[in-house]
C-alpha positions, 0 to 999 in steps of 0.5 A: 371028628371020627364018627366011628369013635362016637357013641351010638346016640351021637351016630344015630342023631348025626344020621337022622340029621343028614336024612332030615336035611336030605328030605328038605333038599328033595322037596325042592325038586318035586313037581308032583304034589303027592310026592311032595306031601309024601316026602314031607310025611317022611320028614315027619317020621324022621322027626318022630324017630329022632324024638323017640331016640332022644327020649330013650337015650336021655331018659326023658319020658315026656319026649315020648308024648312029643314023639306021639304028637309028631307022628299023629300030626306030621305023619298022619293028619297033615299029610292026609289033609293035604293029600285030600285037598290035592285029590279033591282039586284033581291036581294029583296027576298034574306036574308043576313045571318049576322055573329054573329047576337047576338053579333052585337045586344049586341054590338049595345046596348052597344054602346047606353049605352056607348053614354050616359055614355060618354056624361052625365058628359059633359052635365049633367048641361044642359037640358034634351033635350041637353043630350038626343039629343047628346047621341042619335046622338052619338049612331046613328053615332056609330050604323051606323058605326057598320051597315057598318061593320057587313053587306056585301051588299053595299046597307047596307053600303050606309044606314049606311052612310046615318044613320050617317048623320041622327045622325049629323042632329038630333043633329044640329036641336035639340041641336043647335035649328036649323042650319042657312039656308045656312048650311042646303041647303049645307048639303041637296045638299051634301046628294043629290050629294052623293045619285046620286053618289051611284046610278051611282056606283051601276049601274056600279057594276051591269053591271060589276059583277052583285053583290053588295056583298062587300066580293065578291068585295074584292076578285076581282083582276086585270087581265092583258090583 
């Protein structure tokens, strides 16, 4: 495949796919929560640009609404909510010491290669967009899971969960050329509800144990009154 011989839409989508995969990989090595949230917001911005590009190139006006919802939820609202919780917990100066950071990064790189290896025989007869969209989406999902496993802070787990949804969203937009509007509204509503519930969850934890370290939560035991 020679990318220079592809049309503008294909080149742009392939570039966006590479950048989305890169942001998921960068999240793994982030020790500061504010940087992690910033990279997550950047990934949301890339999804917004991808959706806008698909709406323009495929002549699908409803995708503009999806792009606007992505911008509001994943670039503005959710990063703002997470950043606010980090500042309130006074964790914006903390640096999380990742266990086996080199092994985690190598594992992330291996998952990206694994995604292409698994999907190439399945979609090798399809277009370059289909192969890269599905491979990047699968790698984003797997890297989101690895992020949740390798980090101790609950905020990082939320970012990993939302990153998994970003991978599925990217596949739905690019590989299927846009979901039906009712499905997009349902997904956006689910993401909004999840963000609100996470905010309430963080608030109760902050007022109870003053920490969002999941290792510390696992050590908690019920005390008989």
